[in-house]
PyMOL Python script that loads the backbone (N, CA, C, O; Angstrom):
from pymol import cmd

cmd.read_pdbstr("""\
ATOM      1  N   UNK A   1     154.750  74.407  16.468  1.00  0.00           N
ATOM      2  CA  UNK A   1     153.621  74.070  15.626  1.00  0.00           C
ATOM      3  C   UNK A   1     152.611  73.326  16.503  1.00  0.00           C
ATOM      4  O   UNK A   1     152.982  72.456  17.291  1.00  0.00           O
ATOM      5  N   UNK A   2     151.354  73.674  16.358  1.00  0.00           N
ATOM      6  CA  UNK A   2     150.292  72.994  17.094  1.00  0.00           C
ATOM      7  C   UNK A   2     148.988  73.154  16.324  1.00  0.00           C
ATOM      8  O   UNK A   2     148.893  73.953  15.393  1.00  0.00           O
ATOM      9  N   UNK A   3     147.982  72.377  16.729  1.00  0.00           N
ATOM     10  CA  UNK A   3     146.669  72.546  16.115  1.00  0.00           C
ATOM     11  C   UNK A   3     145.598  72.455  17.174  1.00  0.00           C
ATOM     12  O   UNK A   3     145.783  71.849  18.230  1.00  0.00           O
ATOM     13  N   UNK A   4     144.480  73.067  16.868  1.00  0.00           N
ATOM     14  CA  UNK A   4     143.290  72.925  17.692  1.00  0.00           C
ATOM     15  C   UNK A   4     142.215  72.317  16.804  1.00  0.00           C
ATOM     16  O   UNK A   4     142.543  71.711  15.784  1.00  0.00           O
ATOM     17  N   UNK A   5     140.968  72.455  17.153  1.00  0.00           N
ATOM     18  CA  UNK A   5     139.892  71.827  16.379  1.00  0.00           C
ATOM     19  C   UNK A   5     139.664  72.496  15.021  1.00  0.00           C
ATOM     20  O   UNK A   5     138.953  71.947  14.179  1.00  0.00           O
ATOM     21  N   UNK A   6     140.263  73.686  14.794  1.00  0.00           N
ATOM     22  CA  UNK A   6     139.988  74.418  13.559  1.00  0.00           C
ATOM     23  C   UNK A   6     141.210  74.741  12.704  1.00  0.00           C
ATOM     24  O   UNK A   6     141.093  74.837  11.482  1.00  0.00           O
ATOM     25  N   UNK A   7     142.394  74.912  13.327  1.00  0.00           N
ATOM     26  CA  UNK A   7     143.565  75.400  12.592  1.00  0.00           C
ATOM     27  C   UNK A   7     144.866  74.734  13.037  1.00  0.00           C
ATOM     28  O   UNK A   7     144.998  74.279  14.173  1.00  0.00           O
ATOM     29  N   UNK A   8     145.812  74.691  12.115  1.00  0.00           N
ATOM     30  CA  UNK A   8     147.215  74.480  12.453  1.00  0.00           C
ATOM     31  C   UNK A   8     147.815  75.858  12.631  1.00  0.00           C
ATOM     32  O   UNK A   8     147.529  76.757  11.840  1.00  0.00           O
ATOM     33  N   UNK A   9     148.637  76.049  13.643  1.00  0.00           N
ATOM     34  CA  UNK A   9     149.368  77.296  13.841  1.00  0.00           C
ATOM     35  C   UNK A   9     150.847  76.966  13.842  1.00  0.00           C
ATOM     36  O   UNK A   9     151.299  76.092  14.581  1.00  0.00           O
ATOM     37  N   UNK A  10     151.598  77.673  13.005  1.00  0.00           N
ATOM     38  CA  UNK A  10     153.032  77.456  12.869  1.00  0.00           C
ATOM     39  C   UNK A  10     153.725  78.756  13.239  1.00  0.00           C
ATOM     40  O   UNK A  10     153.418  79.809  12.679  1.00  0.00           O
ATOM     41  N   UNK A  11     154.659  78.688  14.180  1.00  0.00           N
ATOM     42  CA  UNK A  11     155.412  79.864  14.591  1.00  0.00           C
ATOM     43  C   UNK A  11     156.893  79.524  14.482  1.00  0.00           C
ATOM     44  O   UNK A  11     157.353  78.523  15.029  1.00  0.00           O
ATOM     45  N   UNK A  12     157.640  80.378  13.762  1.00  0.00           N
ATOM     46  CA  UNK A  12     159.068  80.141  13.558  1.00  0.00           C
ATOM     47  C   UNK A  12     159.826  81.436  13.798  1.00  0.00           C
ATOM     48  O   UNK A  12     159.477  82.473  13.233  1.00  0.00           O
ATOM     49  N   UNK A  13     160.861  81.387  14.633  1.00  0.00           N
ATOM     50  CA  UNK A  13     161.739  82.531  14.823  1.00  0.00           C
ATOM     51  C   UNK A  13     162.704  82.602  13.646  1.00  0.00           C
ATOM     52  O   UNK A  13     163.375  81.619  13.332  1.00  0.00           O
ATOM     53  N   UNK A  14     162.777  83.755  12.997  1.00  0.00           N
ATOM     54  CA  UNK A  14     163.653  83.953  11.848  1.00  0.00           C
ATOM     55  C   UNK A  14     164.454  85.244  12.035  1.00  0.00           C
ATOM     56  O   UNK A  14     164.203  86.230  11.343  1.00  0.00           O
ATOM     57  N   UNK A  15     165.418  85.245  12.965  1.00  0.00           N
ATOM     58  CA  UNK A  15     166.187  86.462  13.216  1.00  0.00           C
ATOM     59  C   UNK A  15     167.021  86.873  12.008  1.00  0.00           C
ATOM     60  O   UNK A  15     167.640  86.033  11.356  1.00  0.00           O
ATOM     61  N   UNK A  16     167.030  88.151  11.722  1.00  0.00           N
ATOM     62  CA  UNK A  16     167.845  88.684  10.641  1.00  0.00           C
ATOM     63  C   UNK A  16     167.286  88.507   9.249  1.00  0.00           C
ATOM     64  O   UNK A  16     167.935  88.884   8.274  1.00  0.00           O
ATOM     65  N   UNK A  17     166.101  87.944   9.133  1.00  0.00           N
ATOM     66  CA  UNK A  17     165.468  87.708   7.832  1.00  0.00           C
ATOM     67  C   UNK A  17     164.557  88.891   7.498  1.00  0.00           C
ATOM     68  O   UNK A  17     163.931  89.473   8.383  1.00  0.00           O
ATOM     69  N   UNK A  18     164.492  89.236   6.224  1.00  0.00           N
ATOM     70  CA  UNK A  18     163.588  90.296   5.769  1.00  0.00           C
ATOM     71  C   UNK A  18     162.289  89.671   5.248  1.00  0.00           C
ATOM     72  O   UNK A  18     162.310  88.644   4.570  1.00  0.00           O
ATOM     73  N   UNK A  19     161.199  90.286   5.566  1.00  0.00           N
ATOM     74  CA  UNK A  19     159.869  89.776   5.174  1.00  0.00           C
ATOM     75  C   UNK A  19     159.788  89.498   3.676  1.00  0.00           C
ATOM     76  O   UNK A  19     159.213  88.488   3.270  1.00  0.00           O
ATOM     77  N   UNK A  20     160.347  90.367   2.855  1.00  0.00           N
ATOM     78  CA  UNK A  20     160.262  90.220   1.399  1.00  0.00           C
ATOM     79  C   UNK A  20     160.988  88.975   0.880  1.00  0.00           C
ATOM     80  O   UNK A  20     160.727  88.533  -0.239  1.00  0.00           O
ATOM     81  N   UNK A  21     161.891  88.408   1.675  1.00  0.00           N
ATOM     82  CA  UNK A  21     162.663  87.240   1.252  1.00  0.00           C
ATOM     83  C   UNK A  21     162.048  85.905   1.664  1.00  0.00           C
ATOM     84  O   UNK A  21     162.531  84.853   1.245  1.00  0.00           O
ATOM     85  N   UNK A  22     161.002  85.927   2.468  1.00  0.00           N
ATOM     86  CA  UNK A  22     160.400  84.689   2.969  1.00  0.00           C
ATOM     87  C   UNK A  22     159.472  84.093   1.918  1.00  0.00           C
ATOM     88  O   UNK A  22     158.655  84.794   1.321  1.00  0.00           O
ATOM     89  N   UNK A  23     159.609  82.796   1.705  1.00  0.00           N
ATOM     90  CA  UNK A  23     158.694  82.054   0.834  1.00  0.00           C
ATOM     91  C   UNK A  23     158.009  80.988   1.674  1.00  0.00           C
ATOM     92  O   UNK A  23     158.665  80.187   2.341  1.00  0.00           O
ATOM     93  N   UNK A  24     156.677  80.988   1.633  1.00  0.00           N
ATOM     94  CA  UNK A  24     155.888  80.012   2.380  1.00  0.00           C
ATOM     95  C   UNK A  24     154.902  79.375   1.423  1.00  0.00           C
ATOM     96  O   UNK A  24     154.124  80.071   0.771  1.00  0.00           O
ATOM     97  N   UNK A  25     154.931  78.067   1.337  1.00  0.00           N
ATOM     98  CA  UNK A  25     153.998  77.325   0.492  1.00  0.00           C
ATOM     99  C   UNK A  25     153.199  76.367   1.366  1.00  0.00           C
ATOM    100  O   UNK A  25     153.761  75.631   2.178  1.00  0.00           O
ATOM    101  N   UNK A  26     151.899  76.386   1.190  1.00  0.00           N
ATOM    102  CA  UNK A  26     151.018  75.517   1.957  1.00  0.00           C
ATOM    103  C   UNK A  26     150.331  74.534   1.021  1.00  0.00           C
ATOM    104  O   UNK A  26     149.796  74.918  -0.019  1.00  0.00           O
ATOM    105  N   UNK A  27     150.353  73.261   1.405  1.00  0.00           N
ATOM    106  CA  UNK A  27     149.681  72.206   0.655  1.00  0.00           C
ATOM    107  C   UNK A  27     148.666  71.526   1.580  1.00  0.00           C
ATOM    108  O   UNK A  27     148.656  71.780   2.785  1.00  0.00           O
ATOM    109  N   UNK A  28     147.822  70.673   1.024  1.00  0.00           N
ATOM    110  CA  UNK A  28     146.820  69.975   1.847  1.00  0.00           C
ATOM    111  C   UNK A  28     147.460  69.131   2.947  1.00  0.00           C
ATOM    112  O   UNK A  28     146.886  68.967   4.024  1.00  0.00           O
ATOM    113  N   UNK A  29     148.639  68.603   2.676  1.00  0.00           N
ATOM    114  CA  UNK A  29     149.239  67.682   3.642  1.00  0.00           C
ATOM    115  C   UNK A  29     150.580  68.164   4.192  1.00  0.00           C
ATOM    116  O   UNK A  29     151.331  67.373   4.763  1.00  0.00           O
ATOM    117  N   UNK A  30     150.891  69.459   4.028  1.00  0.00           N
ATOM    118  CA  UNK A  30     152.150  69.963   4.563  1.00  0.00           C
ATOM    119  C   UNK A  30     152.425  71.393   4.157  1.00  0.00           C
ATOM    120  O   UNK A  30     151.565  72.075   3.599  1.00  0.00           O
ATOM    121  N   UNK A  31     153.650  71.842   4.447  1.00  0.00           N
ATOM    122  CA  UNK A  31     154.058  73.192   4.078  1.00  0.00           C
ATOM    123  C   UNK A  31     155.569  73.244   3.937  1.00  0.00           C
ATOM    124  O   UNK A  31     156.287  72.405   4.481  1.00  0.00           O
ATOM    125  N   UNK A  32     156.047  74.247   3.193  1.00  0.00           N
ATOM    126  CA  UNK A  32     157.473  74.486   3.020  1.00  0.00           C
ATOM    127  C   UNK A  32     157.754  75.953   3.335  1.00  0.00           C
ATOM    128  O   UNK A  32     156.959  76.837   3.014  1.00  0.00           O
ATOM    129  N   UNK A  33     158.898  76.191   3.969  1.00  0.00           N
ATOM    130  CA  UNK A  33     159.298  77.537   4.343  1.00  0.00           C
ATOM    131  C   UNK A  33     160.757  77.733   3.958  1.00  0.00           C
ATOM    132  O   UNK A  33     161.606  76.900   4.277  1.00  0.00           O
ATOM    133  N   UNK A  34     161.047  78.833   3.273  1.00  0.00           N
ATOM    134  CA  UNK A  34     162.413  79.214   2.926  1.00  0.00           C
ATOM    135  C   UNK A  34     162.598  80.668   3.326  1.00  0.00           C
ATOM    136  O   UNK A  34     161.779  81.523   2.989  1.00  0.00           O
ATOM    137  N   UNK A  35     163.691  80.947   4.055  1.00  0.00           N
ATOM    138  CA  UNK A  35     163.932  82.300   4.525  1.00  0.00           C
ATOM    139  C   UNK A  35     165.437  82.565   4.570  1.00  0.00           C
ATOM    140  O   UNK A  35     166.099  82.208   5.544  1.00  0.00           O
ATOM    141  N   UNK A  36     165.982  83.194   3.517  1.00  0.00           N
ATOM    142  CA  UNK A  36     167.419  83.470   3.501  1.00  0.00           C
ATOM    143  C   UNK A  36     167.777  84.738   4.281  1.00  0.00           C
ATOM    144  O   UNK A  36     166.997  85.687   4.360  1.00  0.00           O
ATOM    145  N   UNK A  37     168.973  84.717   4.849  1.00  0.00           N
ATOM    146  CA  UNK A  37     169.555  85.939   5.397  1.00  0.00           C
ATOM    147  C   UNK A  37     171.008  85.970   4.918  1.00  0.00           C
ATOM    148  O   UNK A  37     171.402  85.098   4.144  1.00  0.00           O
ATOM    149  N   UNK A  38     171.792  86.911   5.337  1.00  0.00           N
ATOM    150  CA  UNK A  38     173.142  87.082   4.793  1.00  0.00           C
ATOM    151  C   UNK A  38     174.031  85.848   4.917  1.00  0.00           C
ATOM    152  O   UNK A  38     174.745  85.518   3.970  1.00  0.00           O
ATOM    153  N   UNK A  39     174.008  85.166   6.043  1.00  0.00           N
ATOM    154  CA  UNK A  39     174.952  84.085   6.294  1.00  0.00           C
ATOM    155  C   UNK A  39     174.368  82.672   6.270  1.00  0.00           C
ATOM    156  O   UNK A  39     175.118  81.699   6.350  1.00  0.00           O
ATOM    157  N   UNK A  40     173.060  82.544   6.161  1.00  0.00           N
ATOM    158  CA  UNK A  40     172.421  81.223   6.229  1.00  0.00           C
ATOM    159  C   UNK A  40     171.050  81.293   5.569  1.00  0.00           C
ATOM    160  O   UNK A  40     170.456  82.368   5.469  1.00  0.00           O
ATOM    161  N   UNK A  41     170.552  80.152   5.122  1.00  0.00           N
ATOM    162  CA  UNK A  41     169.182  80.071   4.630  1.00  0.00           C
ATOM    163  C   UNK A  41     168.432  79.053   5.469  1.00  0.00           C
ATOM    164  O   UNK A  41     168.820  77.888   5.552  1.00  0.00           O
ATOM    165  N   UNK A  42     167.352  79.510   6.088  1.00  0.00           N
ATOM    166  CA  UNK A  42     166.459  78.601   6.805  1.00  0.00           C
ATOM    167  C   UNK A  42     165.574  77.957   5.748  1.00  0.00           C
ATOM    168  O   UNK A  42     164.958  78.653   4.941  1.00  0.00           O
ATOM    169  N   UNK A  43     165.511  76.634   5.751  1.00  0.00           N
ATOM    170  CA  UNK A  43     164.726  75.951   4.726  1.00  0.00           C
ATOM    171  C   UNK A  43     164.223  74.626   5.288  1.00  0.00           C
ATOM    172  O   UNK A  43     164.948  73.910   5.980  1.00  0.00           O
ATOM    173  N   UNK A  44     162.969  74.316   4.978  1.00  0.00           N
ATOM    174  CA  UNK A  44     162.435  73.028   5.389  1.00  0.00           C
ATOM    175  C   UNK A  44     161.023  72.821   4.889  1.00  0.00           C
ATOM    176  O   UNK A  44     160.294  73.767   4.592  1.00  0.00           O
ATOM    177  N   UNK A  45     160.660  71.554   4.805  1.00  0.00           N
ATOM    178  CA  UNK A  45     159.291  71.151   4.470  1.00  0.00           C
ATOM    179  C   UNK A  45     158.823  70.190   5.552  1.00  0.00           C
ATOM    180  O   UNK A  45     159.595  69.355   6.023  1.00  0.00           O
ATOM    181  N   UNK A  46     157.573  70.305   5.942  1.00  0.00           N
ATOM    182  CA  UNK A  46     157.029  69.472   6.998  1.00  0.00           C
ATOM    183  C   UNK A  46     155.712  68.857   6.548  1.00  0.00           C
ATOM    184  O   UNK A  46     154.916  69.498   5.861  1.00  0.00           O
ATOM    185  N   UNK A  47     155.495  67.624   6.938  1.00  0.00           N
ATOM    186  CA  UNK A  47     154.232  66.926   6.657  1.00  0.00           C
ATOM    187  C   UNK A  47     153.283  67.148   7.828  1.00  0.00           C
ATOM    188  O   UNK A  47     153.701  67.179   8.986  1.00  0.00           O
ATOM    189  N   UNK A  48     152.024  67.300   7.517  1.00  0.00           N
ATOM    190  CA  UNK A  48     150.989  67.461   8.531  1.00  0.00           C
ATOM    191  C   UNK A  48     150.121  66.217   8.550  1.00  0.00           C
ATOM    192  O   UNK A  48     149.846  65.636   7.500  1.00  0.00           O
ATOM    193  N   UNK A  49     149.695  65.812   9.706  1.00  0.00           N
ATOM    194  CA  UNK A  49     148.905  64.588   9.855  1.00  0.00           C
ATOM    195  C   UNK A  49     147.426  64.793   9.541  1.00  0.00           C
ATOM    196  O   UNK A  49     146.694  63.832   9.304  1.00  0.00           O
ATOM    197  N   UNK A  50     146.997  66.044   9.542  1.00  0.00           N
ATOM    198  CA  UNK A  50     145.589  66.348   9.307  1.00  0.00           C
ATOM    199  C   UNK A  50     145.490  67.209   8.055  1.00  0.00           C
ATOM    200  O   UNK A  50     146.233  68.180   7.910  1.00  0.00           O
ATOM    201  N   UNK A  51     144.591  66.866   7.160  1.00  0.00           N
ATOM    202  CA  UNK A  51     144.414  67.590   5.906  1.00  0.00           C
ATOM    203  C   UNK A  51     143.997  69.038   6.177  1.00  0.00           C
ATOM    204  O   UNK A  51     143.149  69.303   7.029  1.00  0.00           O
ATOM    205  N   UNK A  52     144.611  69.974   5.431  1.00  0.00           N
ATOM    206  CA  UNK A  52     144.320  71.395   5.613  1.00  0.00           C
ATOM    207  C   UNK A  52     143.714  71.999   4.349  1.00  0.00           C
ATOM    208  O   UNK A  52     143.636  71.349   3.306  1.00  0.00           O
ATOM    209  N   UNK A  53     143.293  73.242   4.464  1.00  0.00           N
ATOM    210  CA  UNK A  53     142.761  74.005   3.327  1.00  0.00           C
ATOM    211  C   UNK A  53     143.781  75.102   2.994  1.00  0.00           C
ATOM    212  O   UNK A  53     143.668  76.214   3.510  1.00  0.00           O
ATOM    213  N   UNK A  54     144.768  74.813   2.147  1.00  0.00           N
ATOM    214  CA  UNK A  54     145.844  75.767   1.891  1.00  0.00           C
ATOM    215  C   UNK A  54     145.389  77.086   1.258  1.00  0.00           C
ATOM    216  O   UNK A  54     146.076  78.098   1.394  1.00  0.00           O
ATOM    217  N   UNK A  55     144.267  77.090   0.583  1.00  0.00           N
ATOM    218  CA  UNK A  55     143.779  78.321  -0.048  1.00  0.00           C
ATOM    219  C   UNK A  55     143.350  79.367   0.985  1.00  0.00           C
ATOM    220  O   UNK A  55     143.248  80.552   0.667  1.00  0.00           O
ATOM    221  N   UNK A  56     143.103  78.929   2.206  1.00  0.00           N
ATOM    222  CA  UNK A  56     142.673  79.853   3.257  1.00  0.00           C
ATOM    223  C   UNK A  56     143.784  80.158   4.261  1.00  0.00           C
ATOM    224  O   UNK A  56     143.533  80.787   5.289  1.00  0.00           O
ATOM    225  N   UNK A  57     145.007  79.717   3.972  1.00  0.00           N
ATOM    226  CA  UNK A  57     146.141  79.964   4.870  1.00  0.00           C
ATOM    227  C   UNK A  57     146.451  81.456   4.939  1.00  0.00           C
ATOM    228  O   UNK A  57     146.303  82.182   3.956  1.00  0.00           O
ATOM    229  N   UNK A  58     146.881  81.897   6.113  1.00  0.00           N
ATOM    230  CA  UNK A  58     147.285  83.286   6.325  1.00  0.00           C
ATOM    231  C   UNK A  58     148.636  83.276   7.023  1.00  0.00           C
ATOM    232  O   UNK A  58     148.882  82.450   7.902  1.00  0.00           O
ATOM    233  N   UNK A  59     149.520  84.204   6.625  1.00  0.00           N
ATOM    234  CA  UNK A  59     150.850  84.274   7.232  1.00  0.00           C
ATOM    235  C   UNK A  59     151.213  85.721   7.539  1.00  0.00           C
ATOM    236  O   UNK A  59     150.851  86.640   6.803  1.00  0.00           O
ATOM    237  N   UNK A  60     151.943  85.907   8.649  1.00  0.00           N
ATOM    238  CA  UNK A  60     152.427  87.224   9.039  1.00  0.00           C
ATOM    239  C   UNK A  60     153.891  87.109   9.454  1.00  0.00           C
ATOM    240  O   UNK A  60     154.374  86.023   9.776  1.00  0.00           O
ATOM    241  N   UNK A  61     154.582  88.232   9.441  1.00  0.00           N
ATOM    242  CA  UNK A  61     155.973  88.291   9.897  1.00  0.00           C
ATOM    243  C   UNK A  61     156.190  89.637  10.560  1.00  0.00           C
ATOM    244  O   UNK A  61     155.960  90.683   9.953  1.00  0.00           O
ATOM    245  N   UNK A  62     156.636  89.607  11.811  1.00  0.00           N
ATOM    246  CA  UNK A  62     156.861  90.839  12.557  1.00  0.00           C
ATOM    247  C   UNK A  62     157.938  90.604  13.611  1.00  0.00           C
ATOM    248  O   UNK A  62     157.896  89.614  14.342  1.00  0.00           O
ATOM    249  N   UNK A  63     158.900  91.515  13.684  1.00  0.00           N
ATOM    250  CA  UNK A  63     159.970  91.447  14.684  1.00  0.00           C
ATOM    251  C   UNK A  63     160.678  90.097  14.717  1.00  0.00           C
ATOM    252  O   UNK A  63     160.973  89.574  15.791  1.00  0.00           O
ATOM    253  N   UNK A  64     160.950  89.534  13.538  1.00  0.00           N
ATOM    254  CA  UNK A  64     161.680  88.268  13.458  1.00  0.00           C
ATOM    255  C   UNK A  64     160.849  87.035  13.727  1.00  0.00           C
ATOM    256  O   UNK A  64     161.396  85.936  13.812  1.00  0.00           O
ATOM    257  N   UNK A  65     159.535  87.184  13.864  1.00  0.00           N
ATOM    258  CA  UNK A  65     158.665  86.049  14.168  1.00  0.00           C
ATOM    259  C   UNK A  65     157.678  85.810  13.027  1.00  0.00           C
ATOM    260  O   UNK A  65     156.836  86.657  12.727  1.00  0.00           O
ATOM    261  N   UNK A  66     157.799  84.640  12.398  1.00  0.00           N
ATOM    262  CA  UNK A  66     156.892  84.226  11.324  1.00  0.00           C
ATOM    263  C   UNK A  66     155.758  83.420  11.946  1.00  0.00           C
ATOM    264  O   UNK A  66     155.988  82.567  12.804  1.00  0.00           O
ATOM    265  N   UNK A  67     154.536  83.697  11.508  1.00  0.00           N
ATOM    266  CA  UNK A  67     153.378  82.944  12.013  1.00  0.00           C
ATOM    267  C   UNK A  67     152.448  82.649  10.854  1.00  0.00           C
ATOM    268  O   UNK A  67     152.087  83.547  10.092  1.00  0.00           O
ATOM    269  N   UNK A  68     152.059  81.385  10.720  1.00  0.00           N
ATOM    270  CA  UNK A  68     151.076  80.981   9.716  1.00  0.00           C
ATOM    271  C   UNK A  68     149.939  80.255  10.410  1.00  0.00           C
ATOM    272  O   UNK A  68     150.153  79.481  11.343  1.00  0.00           O
ATOM    273  N   UNK A  69     148.741  80.511   9.945  1.00  0.00           N
ATOM    274  CA  UNK A  69     147.545  79.815  10.440  1.00  0.00           C
ATOM    275  C   UNK A  69     146.885  79.184   9.222  1.00  0.00           C
ATOM    276  O   UNK A  69     146.519  79.874   8.271  1.00  0.00           O
ATOM    277  N   UNK A  70     146.738  77.859   9.266  1.00  0.00           N
ATOM    278  CA  UNK A  70     146.161  77.116   8.148  1.00  0.00           C
ATOM    279  C   UNK A  70     144.921  76.375   8.650  1.00  0.00           C
ATOM    280  O   UNK A  70     145.031  75.514   9.523  1.00  0.00           O
ATOM    281  N   UNK A  71     143.753  76.696   8.113  1.00  0.00           N
ATOM    282  CA  UNK A  71     142.533  76.018   8.558  1.00  0.00           C
ATOM    283  C   UNK A  71     142.553  74.524   8.215  1.00  0.00           C
ATOM    284  O   UNK A  71     143.057  74.120   7.167  1.00  0.00           O
ATOM    285  N   UNK A  72     142.002  73.728   9.110  1.00  0.00           N
ATOM    286  CA  UNK A  72     141.851  72.299   8.841  1.00  0.00           C
ATOM    287  C   UNK A  72     140.740  72.103   7.817  1.00  0.00           C
ATOM    288  O   UNK A  72     139.756  72.844   7.812  1.00  0.00           O
ATOM    289  N   UNK A  73     140.896  71.119   6.961  1.00  0.00           N
ATOM    290  CA  UNK A  73     139.900  70.846   5.925  1.00  0.00           C
ATOM    291  C   UNK A  73     138.697  70.098   6.494  1.00  0.00           C
ATOM    292  O   UNK A  73     137.603  70.144   5.932  1.00  0.00           O
ATOM    293  N   UNK A  74     138.906  69.422   7.593  1.00  0.00           N
ATOM    294  CA  UNK A  74     137.815  68.677   8.226  1.00  0.00           C
ATOM    295  C   UNK A  74     138.006  68.688   9.735  1.00  0.00           C
ATOM    296  O   UNK A  74     139.125  68.851  10.223  1.00  0.00           O
ATOM    297  N   UNK A  75     136.937  68.519  10.459  1.00  0.00           N
ATOM    298  CA  UNK A  75     137.028  68.499  11.923  1.00  0.00           C
ATOM    299  C   UNK A  75     137.744  67.246  12.379  1.00  0.00           C
ATOM    300  O   UNK A  75     137.614  66.174  11.788  1.00  0.00           O
ATOM    301  N   UNK A  76     138.501  67.413  13.441  1.00  0.00           N
ATOM    302  CA  UNK A  76     139.267  66.298  13.985  1.00  0.00           C
ATOM    303  C   UNK A  76     138.524  65.736  15.181  1.00  0.00           C
ATOM    304  O   UNK A  76     138.211  66.465  16.122  1.00  0.00           O
ATOM    305  N   UNK A  77     138.245  64.458  15.148  1.00  0.00           N
ATOM    306  CA  UNK A  77     137.612  63.787  16.283  1.00  0.00           C
ATOM    307  C   UNK A  77     138.675  62.940  16.957  1.00  0.00           C
ATOM    308  O   UNK A  77     139.367  62.161  16.302  1.00  0.00           O
ATOM    309  N   UNK A  78     138.800  63.092  18.252  1.00  0.00           N
ATOM    310  CA  UNK A  78     139.778  62.294  18.985  1.00  0.00           C
ATOM    311  C   UNK A  78     139.108  61.580  20.146  1.00  0.00           C
ATOM    312  O   UNK A  78     137.997  61.908  20.562  1.00  0.00           O
ATOM    313  N   UNK A  79     139.826  60.597  20.647  1.00  0.00           N
ATOM    314  CA  UNK A  79     139.339  59.804  21.775  1.00  0.00           C
ATOM    315  C   UNK A  79     140.408  59.831  22.843  1.00  0.00           C
ATOM    316  O   UNK A  79     141.566  59.513  22.570  1.00  0.00           O
ATOM    317  N   UNK A  80     140.041  60.203  24.047  1.00  0.00           N
ATOM    318  CA  UNK A  80     141.014  60.199  25.155  1.00  0.00           C
ATOM    319  C   UNK A  80     141.269  58.760  25.574  1.00  0.00           C
ATOM    320  O   UNK A  80     140.346  57.960  25.729  1.00  0.00           O
ATOM    321  N   UNK A  81     142.523  58.461  25.750  1.00  0.00           N
ATOM    322  CA  UNK A  81     142.934  57.110  26.125  1.00  0.00           C
ATOM    323  C   UNK A  81     143.400  57.143  27.581  1.00  0.00           C
ATOM    324  O   UNK A  81     144.249  57.953  27.952  1.00  0.00           O
ATOM    325  N   UNK A  82     142.844  56.265  28.390  1.00  0.00           N
ATOM    326  CA  UNK A  82     143.238  56.187  29.788  1.00  0.00           C
ATOM    327  C   UNK A  82     144.672  55.682  29.916  1.00  0.00           C
ATOM    328  O   UNK A  82     145.067  54.736  29.234  1.00  0.00           O
ATOM    329  N   UNK A  83     145.437  56.309  30.779  1.00  0.00           N
ATOM    330  CA  UNK A  83     146.825  55.907  31.012  1.00  0.00           C
ATOM    331  C   UNK A  83     146.874  55.121  32.302  1.00  0.00           C
ATOM    332  O   UNK A  83     146.416  55.593  33.343  1.00  0.00           O
ATOM    333  N   UNK A  84     147.427  53.923  32.237  1.00  0.00           N
ATOM    334  CA  UNK A  84     147.476  53.054  33.427  1.00  0.00           C
ATOM    335  C   UNK A  84     148.855  53.038  34.027  1.00  0.00           C
ATOM    336  O   UNK A  84     149.084  52.363  35.030  1.00  0.00           O
TER     337      UNK A  84
END
""", "prot")
cmd.dss("prot")
cmd.show_as("cartoon", "prot")
cmd.util.cbc("prot")
cmd.orient("prot")
């Protein structure tokens, strides 16, 4: 999972999972992913530090790789800190 100035990008390997079984929910401050397969269910919810626009989230799944892109709701301004 990483973000740039415009989006959060989430990539999760889900071997043996079928696309039709994946559930992905996006909220302003996080997301939840559930993906069952025959012997195990991948499940988790994560909090995000930067507010997102869940209505514009997009998700894909191909060859066992889940990818979601969630636009940030506001631009992130950061300050580089000198390391001594």
